[in-house]
N, CA, C and O atoms as CSV, one atom per row, in Angstrom:
chain,resi,resn,atom,element,x,y,z
A,1,MET,N,N,77.997,106.217,66.009
A,1,MET,CA,C,76.851,105.735,65.903
A,1,MET,C,C,76.584,105.438,67.448
A,1,MET,O,O,77.476,104.774,67.977
A,2,LEU,N,N,75.562,105.793,68.233
A,2,LEU,CA,C,75.145,105.635,69.270
A,2,LEU,C,C,74.941,104.037,69.930
A,2,LEU,O,O,74.143,103.426,69.219
A,3,GLN,N,N,75.285,103.452,70.732
A,3,GLN,CA,C,74.993,102.018,71.045
A,3,GLN,C,C,74.588,102.009,72.599
A,3,GLN,O,O,75.071,102.812,73.397
A,4,PRO,N,N,73.694,101.068,72.932
A,4,PRO,CA,C,73.752,100.998,74.334
A,4,PRO,C,C,74.852,99.964,74.967
A,4,PRO,O,O,75.222,98.990,74.310
A,5,SER,N,N,75.367,100.238,76.320
A,5,SER,CA,C,76.300,99.855,76.553
A,5,SER,C,C,76.159,98.303,77.332
A,5,SER,O,O,77.120,97.615,77.676
A,6,ARG,N,N,75.129,98.053,77.458
A,6,ARG,CA,C,74.562,96.464,77.806
A,6,ARG,C,C,73.489,96.210,77.340
A,6,ARG,O,O,72.717,97.169,77.368
A,7,THR,N,N,73.032,95.143,76.838
A,7,THR,CA,C,71.769,94.763,76.385
A,7,THR,C,C,71.592,92.939,77.028
A,7,THR,O,O,72.409,92.029,77.171
A,8,LYS,N,N,70.466,93.031,77.220
A,8,LYS,CA,C,69.962,91.765,77.851
A,8,LYS,C,C,70.109,90.441,76.738
A,8,LYS,O,O,70.546,89.359,77.128
A,9,TRP,N,N,69.707,90.659,75.379
A,9,TRP,CA,C,69.875,89.673,74.651
A,9,TRP,C,C,70.781,90.270,73.286
A,9,TRP,O,O,70.701,91.448,72.941
A,10,ARG,N,N,71.525,89.400,72.678
A,10,ARG,CA,C,72.043,89.888,71.499
A,10,ARG,C,C,71.054,89.650,70.603
A,10,ARG,O,O,70.087,88.928,70.843
A,11,LYS,N,N,71.306,90.401,69.259
A,11,LYS,CA,C,70.350,89.890,68.155
A,11,LYS,C,C,70.591,88.729,67.485
A,11,LYS,O,O,71.671,88.580,66.915
A,12,GLN,N,N,69.667,87.800,67.463
A,12,GLN,CA,C,69.875,86.594,66.893
A,12,GLN,C,C,70.149,86.528,65.116
A,12,GLN,O,O,69.505,87.356,64.470
A,13,ARG,N,N,70.875,85.783,64.500
A,13,ARG,CA,C,71.315,85.879,63.452
A,13,ARG,C,C,70.530,84.868,62.448
A,13,ARG,O,O,70.561,83.714,62.876
A,14,LYS,N,N,69.969,84.991,61.457
A,14,LYS,CA,C,69.479,84.053,60.439
A,14,LYS,C,C,70.323,83.149,59.927
A,14,LYS,O,O,71.287,83.621,59.324
A,15,GLY,N,N,70.223,81.780,60.005
A,15,GLY,CA,C,71.010,80.832,59.449
A,15,GLY,C,C,71.031,80.751,57.831
A,15,GLY,O,O,70.206,81.315,57.113
A,16,THR,N,N,71.960,80.068,57.441
A,16,THR,CA,C,71.854,79.506,55.915
A,16,THR,C,C,71.467,78.259,55.683
A,16,THR,O,O,71.587,77.327,56.478
A,17,TYR,N,N,70.882,78.197,54.331
A,17,TYR,CA,C,70.784,76.748,53.716
A,17,TYR,C,C,72.038,76.089,53.314
A,17,TYR,O,O,72.902,76.674,52.661
A,18,ARG,N,N,72.135,74.820,53.724
A,18,ARG,CA,C,73.351,74.019,53.132
A,18,ARG,C,C,72.897,72.779,52.547
A,18,ARG,O,O,72.094,72.097,53.183
A,19,GLY,N,N,73.337,72.374,51.341
A,19,GLY,CA,C,73.027,71.232,50.849
A,19,GLY,C,C,71.847,70.713,50.284
A,19,GLY,O,O,71.117,71.648,49.958
A,20,ASP,N,N,71.385,69.682,50.048
A,20,ASP,CA,C,70.270,69.139,49.486
A,20,ASP,C,C,69.242,69.008,50.579
A,20,ASP,O,O,69.553,68.869,51.762
A,21,ALA,N,N,68.040,69.055,50.149
A,21,ALA,CA,C,67.056,68.645,51.086
A,21,ALA,C,C,67.071,66.896,51.565
A,21,ALA,O,O,67.351,65.971,50.803
A,22,LYS,N,N,66.748,66.790,52.801
A,22,LYS,CA,C,66.908,65.271,53.299
A,22,LYS,C,C,65.391,64.765,53.181
A,22,LYS,O,O,65.118,63.585,52.962
A,23,ARG,N,N,64.617,65.575,53.314
A,23,ARG,CA,C,62.956,64.982,53.048
A,23,ARG,C,C,62.291,66.052,52.290
A,23,ARG,O,O,62.826,67.085,51.887
A,24,GLY,N,N,60.943,65.658,52.123
A,24,GLY,CA,C,59.937,66.619,51.634
A,24,GLY,C,C,59.952,66.947,50.066
A,24,GLY,O,O,59.390,67.853,49.450
A,25,THR,N,N,60.876,65.793,49.578
A,25,THR,CA,C,61.116,66.225,47.982
A,25,THR,C,C,60.206,65.358,47.303
A,25,THR,O,O,60.381,65.433,46.087
A,26,THR,N,N,59.266,64.532,47.642
A,26,THR,CA,C,58.334,63.834,46.911
A,26,THR,C,C,56.902,64.706,46.870
A,26,THR,O,O,56.592,65.426,47.819
A,27,LEU,N,N,56.096,64.578,45.732
A,27,LEU,CA,C,54.781,65.165,45.785
A,27,LEU,C,C,53.842,64.410,46.369
A,27,LEU,O,O,53.724,63.244,45.994
A,28,ALA,N,N,53.079,64.880,47.298
A,28,ALA,CA,C,51.866,64.263,47.896
A,28,ALA,C,C,50.444,64.448,47.245
A,28,ALA,O,O,49.606,63.560,47.400
A,29,PHE,N,N,50.216,65.334,46.677
A,29,PHE,CA,C,49.078,65.676,45.653
A,29,PHE,C,C,49.587,65.997,44.318
A,29,PHE,O,O,50.585,66.703,44.167
A,30,GLY,N,N,48.892,65.470,43.301
A,30,GLY,CA,C,49.042,66.001,41.542
A,30,GLY,C,C,50.445,65.540,41.056
A,30,GLY,O,O,51.158,64.653,41.526
A,31,GLU,N,N,50.616,66.185,40.229
A,31,GLU,CA,C,51.682,65.809,39.192
A,31,GLU,C,C,52.714,66.803,39.031
A,31,GLU,O,O,53.834,66.515,38.609
A,32,TYR,N,N,52.343,68.026,39.373
A,32,TYR,CA,C,53.410,69.147,39.182
A,32,TYR,C,C,53.594,69.630,40.594
A,32,TYR,O,O,52.741,69.517,41.474
A,33,GLY,N,N,54.938,70.250,40.754
A,33,GLY,CA,C,55.275,71.133,41.727
A,33,GLY,C,C,56.155,72.284,41.496
A,33,GLY,O,O,56.692,72.403,40.395
A,34,LEU,N,N,56.365,73.183,42.472
A,34,LEU,CA,C,57.169,74.498,42.605
A,34,LEU,C,C,58.554,74.030,42.679
A,34,LEU,O,O,58.846,73.126,43.462
A,35,GLN,N,N,59.388,74.552,41.957
A,35,GLN,CA,C,60.854,74.284,42.296
A,35,GLN,C,C,61.658,75.827,42.602
A,35,GLN,O,O,61.651,76.756,41.794
A,36,ALA,N,N,62.157,75.847,43.590
A,36,ALA,CA,C,62.859,77.175,43.956
A,36,ALA,C,C,64.113,77.342,43.135
A,36,ALA,O,O,64.848,76.380,42.910
A,37,VAL,N,N,64.419,78.819,42.589
A,37,VAL,CA,C,65.420,78.967,41.694
A,37,VAL,C,C,66.491,79.345,42.601
A,37,VAL,O,O,67.617,79.139,42.150
A,38,GLU,N,N,66.422,79.867,43.813
A,38,GLU,CA,C,67.348,80.427,44.701
A,38,GLU,C,C,66.960,80.181,46.072
A,38,GLU,O,O,65.772,79.906,46.240
A,39,ALA,N,N,67.740,80.222,47.125
A,39,ALA,CA,C,67.468,80.069,48.466
A,39,ALA,C,C,66.695,81.330,49.152
A,39,ALA,O,O,67.217,82.433,48.989
A,40,ALA,N,N,65.761,81.268,49.736
A,40,ALA,CA,C,64.896,82.210,50.299
A,40,ALA,C,C,64.106,81.778,51.384
A,40,ALA,O,O,63.905,80.602,51.688
A,41,TRP,N,N,63.530,83.093,52.135
A,41,TRP,CA,C,62.521,82.575,53.249
A,41,TRP,C,C,61.092,82.683,52.658
A,41,TRP,O,O,60.709,83.721,52.118
A,42,VAL,N,N,60.444,81.761,52.757
A,42,VAL,CA,C,59.113,81.778,51.977
A,42,VAL,C,C,57.963,81.649,52.932
A,42,VAL,O,O,57.848,80.691,53.696
A,43,THR,N,N,57.062,82.712,52.856
A,43,THR,CA,C,55.896,82.651,53.963
A,43,THR,C,C,54.806,81.740,53.624
A,43,THR,O,O,54.792,81.437,52.431
A,44,ASN,N,N,53.846,81.194,54.379
A,44,ASN,CA,C,52.755,80.456,54.065
A,44,ASN,C,C,51.805,80.919,52.927
A,44,ASN,O,O,51.306,80.197,52.063
A,45,ARG,N,N,51.634,82.379,53.101
A,45,ARG,CA,C,50.760,83.113,52.234
A,45,ARG,C,C,51.462,83.047,50.859
A,45,ARG,O,O,50.794,82.785,49.858
A,46,GLN,N,N,52.706,83.261,50.786
A,46,GLN,CA,C,53.274,83.324,49.402
A,46,GLN,C,C,53.107,81.842,48.760
A,46,GLN,O,O,52.872,81.771,47.554
A,47,ILE,N,N,53.215,80.729,49.484
A,47,ILE,CA,C,53.060,79.464,48.888
A,47,ILE,C,C,51.438,79.341,48.501
A,47,ILE,O,O,51.102,78.911,47.398
A,48,GLU,N,N,50.475,79.752,49.497
A,48,GLU,CA,C,49.134,79.667,48.878
A,48,GLU,C,C,48.889,80.624,47.514
A,48,GLU,O,O,48.124,80.342,46.592
A,49,ALA,N,N,49.682,81.758,47.610
A,49,ALA,CA,C,49.503,82.530,46.435
A,49,ALA,C,C,49.915,81.801,45.016
A,49,ALA,O,O,49.365,82.109,43.959
A,50,ALA,N,N,50.890,80.852,45.108
A,50,ALA,CA,C,51.725,80.460,44.056
A,50,ALA,C,C,50.746,79.348,43.595
A,50,ALA,O,O,51.025,78.643,42.625
């Protein structure tokens, strides 16, 4: 596979989630909330659609 010999920046890797949330676990409005089943990146449009 062809690769450039030199690049200015290396590709940045995405981190992983570890442990429980330290904050943001209480509801601000209403009585019900969404709970994630597995770790994933969620966009603001996906949150609004839910």
